[in-house]
C-alpha positions in Angstrom: -18.3 13.6 10.8 -14.7 14.3 10.4 -12.3 11.4 10.4 -10.4 12.4 13.5 -14.0 12.8 15.4 -15.0 9.3 14.0 -11.8 7.8 15.6 -12.3 9.7 18.9 -15.9 8.3 19.1 -14.9 4.7 18.1 -12.0 4.6 20.5 -13.9 6.1 23.4 -11.3 9.0 24.2 -9.8 12.0 22.1 -7.3 11.3 19.5 -4.5 13.2 21.5 -5.2 10.8 24.5 -5.2 7.6 22.5 -1.9 8.7 21.0 -0.4 9.5 24.2 -1.3 6.2 25.8 -0.1 4.2 23.0 3.3 6.1 23.3 3.3 5.1 27.1 3.1 1.7 26.1 -0.6 1.1 26.5 -1.2 -1.8 24.0 -5.0 -1.9 24.9 -5.1 1.6 23.5 -3.3 0.5 20.4 -5.9 -2.2 20.0 -8.7 0.4 20.3 -6.9 2.4 17.6 -6.7 -0.9 15.3 -10.2 -1.8 15.8 -11.4 1.7 15.1 -9.4 2.0 11.8 -9.3 -1.7 10.6 -12.1 -1.4 8.1 -11.0 1.7 6.4 -7.4 0.7 6.2 -8.2 -2.7 4.9 -10.3 -1.3 2.2 -7.4 1.0 1.1 -4.9 -1.9 1.1 -7.3 -4.1 -0.9 -8.1 -1.3 -3.3 -4.4 -1.3 -4.4 -3.6 -5.1 -3.9 -7.0 -6.4 -5.1 -6.5 -9.6 -2.8 -7.9 -10.2 0.7 -4.8 -12.1 2.2 -2.2 -9.7 0.7 -4.4 -6.6 2.1 -4.5 -8.3 5.5 -0.7 -8.8 5.6 -0.1 -5.3 4.5 -2.5 -3.9 7.1 -0.7 -6.0 9.8 2.9 -4.7 8.6 1.7 -1.3 8.3 0.6 -1.4 11.9 3.8 -2.7 13.3 5.6 0.2 11.4 3.1 2.8 12.8 3.6 1.4 16.5 7.2 1.8 16.1 7.0 5.2 14.5 4.4 6.8 16.7 6.9 8.5 18.9 7.6 10.6 15.8 4.0 11.4 15.1 3.9 15.2 15.1 0.2 15.6 14.6 0.4 17.6 11.4 -2.6 15.6 10.2 -5.2 13.3 11.6 -3.6 10.0 13.0 -6.0 8.3 10.5 -4.6 10.1 7.5 -1.2 9.2 8.9 -1.9 5.6 9.1 -3.5 5.7 5.7 -0.3 6.9 4.3 1.7 4.0 5.8 -0.9 1.5 4.5 -0.5 2.9 1.1 2.9 2.8 1.1 3.2 -0.7 2.4 0.6 -2.0 -0.1 2.3 -0.2 -3.0 5.7 -1.9 -2.0 4.1 -5.2 -2.1 2.5 -4.8 -5.5 5.7 -3.7 -7.1 7.4 -6.9 -5.5 4.6 -9.3 -6.9 4.8 -7.9 -10.3 6.4 -10.7 -12.7 9.7 -9.4 -14.3 8.0 -9.0 -17.7 5.3 -6.7 -16.2 7.4 -4.6 -14.1 6.9 -0.9 -14.9 9.9 1.3 -14.2 9.2 3.9 -11.4 11.4 6.8 -11.1 10.6 7.5 -7.5 8.9 5.9 -4.5 6.3 8.7 -4.6 2.9 7.2 -4.5 1.4 9.6 -7.2 4.1 8.4 -9.6 3.3 4.6 -8.9 -0.4 5.0 -8.9 -0.4 7.1 -12.2 1.7 4.3 -14.0 -0.2 1.1 -13.0 -2.6 -0.7 -15.1 -5.6 -2.3 -13.9 -6.0 -6.2 -14.3 -9.2 -7.7 -14.6 -9.6 -10.3 -11.5 -12.7 -12.4 -11.6 -13.8 -13.6 -8.3 -16.8 -14.3 -6.4 -17.6 -13.9 -2.7 -21.0 -15.3 -2.0 -21.4 -14.7 1.7 -25.0 -13.3 1.9 -28.1 -14.6 0.5 -28.6 -14.8 -3.3 -29.3 -11.7 -5.1 -27.6 -9.2 -3.0 -24.7 -11.3 -2.7 -24.2 -11.8 -6.5 -24.7 -7.9 -7.0 -22.0 -7.2 -4.4 -19.5 -9.8 -6.1 -20.2 -7.9 -9.4 -19.7 -4.7 -8.1 -16.2 -5.7 -6.3 -15.2 -7.3 -9.7 -16.0 -4.1 -11.4 -14.0 -1.9 -8.9 -11.1 -4.3 -9.2 -11.1 -3.7 -12.8 -10.6 0.1 -12.4 -7.0 1.4 -12.9 -5.4 1.4 -9.6 -5.2 5.1 -9.4 -8.9 5.5 -9.8 -9.8 2.5 -7.7 -7.9 3.8 -4.9 -9.4 7.3 -4.8 -12.8 5.8 -5.3 -12.4 3.5 -2.2 -11.2 6.3 0.0 -13.7 8.8 -0.9 -17.0 6.7 -1.6 -16.6 3.5 0.7 -14.8 5.1 3.4 -16.0 8.7 2.9 -12.7 10.3 3.6 -12.7 14.0 2.5 -11.1 15.3 -0.7 -8.3 16.9 1.6 -7.8 13.7 3.8 -7.5 11.7 0.6 -5.1 14.0 -1.1 -3.0 14.2 2.0 -2.8 10.3 2.3 -2.1 9.8 -1.4 0.3 12.9 -1.7 -1.4 14.4 -4.5 -3.5 17.6 -5.4 -7.1 17.8 -4.3 -8.1 18.5 -7.9 -6.6 15.1 -8.8 -8.5 13.4 -6.2 -11.7 14.9 -7.5 -10.9 13.9 -11.1 -10.1 10.5 -10.3 -13.0 10.1 -8.2 -15.4 11.3 -10.6 -13.8 9.2 -13.4 -14.3 6.1 -11.3 -17.9 6.6 -10.5 -18.6 7.2 -14.2 -16.9 4.0 -15.2 -18.8 2.0 -12.6 -22.1 3.7 -13.3 -21.6 2.7 -16.9 -21.1 -1.0 -15.9 -23.6 -1.1 -13.1 -26.0 1.5 -13.8 -28.4 2.1 -10.9 -27.5 -0.9 -8.9 -24.3 0.8 -7.7 -25.9 2.8 -5.2 -27.8 -0.1 -3.5 -25.0 -2.4 -3.2 -22.1 0.0 -2.5 -22.2 -0.1 1.4 -21.8 -4.0 1.3 -18.7 -3.9 -0.9 -15.6 -5.7 0.5 -17.2 -6.7 3.7 -15.0 -6.6 6.9 -16.3 -9.2 9.3 -15.6 -9.6 12.9 -13.3 -12.5 12.3 -11.0 -10.7 10.1 -10.8 -7.7 12.4 -10.0 -10.0 15.5 -7.3 -12.0 13.3 -5.5 -8.7 12.5 -5.6 -7.3 15.9 -4.5 -10.7 17.6 -1.3 -11.0 15.2 -0.2 -7.4 15.6 -0.6 -7.5 19.4 1.3 -10.8 19.5 4.1 -9.5 17.6 4.3 -6.4 19.8 4.3 -8.3 22.7 7.2 -10.7 21.6 
């Protein structure tokens, strides 16, 4: 199902109607939009930042930016693609700021393609045993292996594989050619399959779980800021 159709189905109304209501100040409609997009956008932010808390904060800031800028949304792309681009830019900005001085890589421009192409992956060992034994352990291994990918590969992989965004949608969100998306996605899968073999297909749907509490927390914080 196309991303726009998924959003309309999840939100219970058409994308155009949803956008129109939000522009009119309907915060309940904006809550629907956030809940429909939360998991996708959180995963994209986390693919770049490799940290749950940082990804949550990046997503919240991106929503505030989107709420303010929605009046200028022209509908040239699906609203989910537009939101993805905002989240990517917010996450990349946070990643650059968090680099220690010795690790900063000069970036010629703010273009996401230039940033993603130059960043190196850093292995980040962490364990998140939230479910019973073997499956939880396998999921933790998978998440660590995804975290170990170069950020350009990691981001393309999460968007294409976990969130099932099309090549076109991913290319639009990242601002890169479709051929580059295909190459990065293929290379990411090859690297992961080398490390995980057949287990990757079994555990992939559970990677970076997005529970109800996190969804509620993000929505509540954003709505609180909008109301104030």
